[in-house]
C-alpha positions in Angstrom: 63.0 86.5 121.8 62.4 84.4 118.7 59.0 83.3 119.9 56.4 85.2 117.8 53.9 85.1 120.7 56.3 87.1 123.0 56.4 90.8 122.6 60.2 91.6 122.4 59.7 95.0 124.1 57.9 93.4 127.0 60.6 90.7 127.3 63.3 93.4 127.4 61.4 95.3 130.1 61.1 92.2 132.2 64.9 91.5 131.8 65.6 95.1 132.7 63.4 94.9 135.8 65.1 91.7 136.9 68.6 93.2 136.4 67.7 96.4 138.1 66.3 94.5 141.1 69.5 92.4 141.2 71.7 95.5 141.0 69.7 97.1 143.8 70.2 94.0 146.0 73.9 93.9 145.3 74.3 97.6 146.1 72.5 97.1 149.4 74.8 94.1 150.2 77.9 96.2 149.3 76.7 99.0 151.6 76.2 96.6 154.5 79.7 95.2 154.0 81.1 98.7 153.9 79.3 99.7 157.1 80.6 96.6 158.8 84.2 97.2 157.7 84.0 100.8 158.9 82.6 99.8 162.3 85.3 97.1 162.8 88.1 99.5 161.7 87.0 102.0 164.4 86.6 99.2 167.0 83.1 100.6 167.4 80.5 98.1 166.4 77.9 100.6 165.4 76.5 101.4 162.0 77.0 105.0 160.8 73.4 105.7 161.6 73.8 104.4 165.2 77.0 106.4 165.6 75.1 109.5 164.6 72.3 108.6 167.0 74.8 108.2 169.8 77.5 110.8 169.1 75.5 113.4 167.1 77.7 115.5 164.8 80.9 114.2 166.5 82.4 111.3 164.5 85.0 109.3 166.4 86.4 108.2 163.1 87.5 111.7 162.3 90.0 111.5 165.2 90.9 107.8 165.2 94.3 108.3 163.4 95.3 111.2 165.7 94.3 109.3 168.8 96.2 106.2 167.8 99.3 108.3 166.9 99.3 110.2 170.2 98.4 107.4 172.6 98.5 104.1 170.6 101.6 103.0 172.5 100.1 103.4 175.9 98.4 100.8 178.1 95.5 103.1 178.6 94.8 103.3 174.9 95.1 99.5 174.5 92.7 99.0 177.5 90.2 101.5 176.1 90.2 99.8 172.7 89.8 96.4 174.3 86.8 97.6 176.4 85.0 99.7 173.8 85.3 97.0 171.2 82.4 95.1 172.9 80.2 98.2 173.5 76.7 98.2 172.0 74.7 101.2 170.9 72.9 100.9 174.3 76.3 101.0 176.1 77.4 104.1 174.2 74.0 105.8 174.9 74.3 105.0 178.6 77.9 106.2 178.8 77.0 109.4 177.0 74.1 110.0 179.4 76.3 109.4 182.4 79.0 111.8 181.1 76.5 114.4 180.3 75.2 114.2 183.8 78.7 114.7 185.2 79.3 117.7 182.9 75.9 119.1 183.9 76.7 118.9 187.6 80.0 120.7 187.0 78.3 123.4 184.8 75.7 124.0 187.6 78.4 124.5 190.2 80.2 126.9 187.8 76.9 128.8 187.3 76.4 129.0 191.1 79.8 130.6 191.5 81.2 127.7 193.6 85.0 127.9 193.6 86.6 125.0 191.6 88.8 124.1 194.4 86.0 123.5 196.9 84.6 120.2 198.0 81.6 119.9 195.6 83.5 120.6 192.3 86.3 118.3 193.5 83.8 115.6 194.2 82.3 116.0 190.7 85.9 115.9 189.3 86.3 112.6 191.1 83.1 111.4 189.5 84.6 112.3 186.1 87.7 110.4 186.9 85.7 107.4 188.1 83.6 107.5 184.9 86.8 107.2 182.8 88.0 104.4 185.0 84.8 102.5 184.6 84.2 103.1 180.9 87.7 103.3 179.3 90.8 102.7 181.4 92.4 103.1 184.8 92.8 106.9 185.0 95.3 107.8 187.8 95.2 111.3 189.2 98.3 112.3 187.3 96.7 111.2 184.0 93.4 112.9 184.9 95.4 116.1 185.5 96.9 115.8 182.1 93.4 115.3 180.6 92.3 118.5 182.5 95.1 120.4 181.0 94.3 119.1 177.5 90.7 120.3 177.9 92.1 123.8 178.1 95.0 123.6 175.7 93.3 121.7 172.8 90.8 124.1 171.3 88.5 121.2 170.2 88.0 120.0 173.8 87.7 123.6 175.0 85.0 124.3 172.4 83.1 121.2 173.5 83.1 122.3 177.2 82.4 126.0 176.3 79.4 124.9 174.3 78.0 123.3 177.6 78.7 126.5 179.6 81.2 129.3 179.0 84.2 128.9 181.3 83.5 125.2 181.9 86.8 124.0 180.3 89.0 126.0 182.8 86.6 125.3 185.7 86.7 121.5 185.1 90.5 121.6 184.7 90.9 123.5 187.9 88.5 121.1 189.8 90.4 118.1 188.4 93.8 119.6 189.5 92.4 120.4 193.0 91.0 116.9 193.3 94.3 115.4 192.3 96.1 117.6 194.8 93.8 116.5 197.7 94.6 112.8 196.9 98.4 113.2 197.0 
């Protein structure tokens, strides 16, 4: 800055530009580290953008503490955490598509007026149980029945199923219970 051939204002602008670029780079690095920390904490190795792409407005992180508190001591929870820790964005998209198809089949049967305790809805309930077994943990019929009851008793699950088709939460639960009964 003591050089008479250098414009002090220009020199300060250059220093400002360099510092601003460095700050921007450090902020991006910090954001990347924060994203990685969040993904690891959830055992979901997705960025927030990928989570939104896969799960939409549902954020698994919003329920992680409750899930761990309610089921963290169970073998099913531990197995689910172990399996899902390795899932990629493509895995989650595939699983979401598969589950949407099962829900769609059940909603179609409800729309057709097929009784929940008849063969077709029970078969779809079995597909639902097998989906859980393949994606998350071994879901015995008794556990599947408990899930069916939760779909009706927990308003958050009920709202999810009702958004697909009104009456679906109760219909799915009834088909799950009928399926479990036929396997006893």
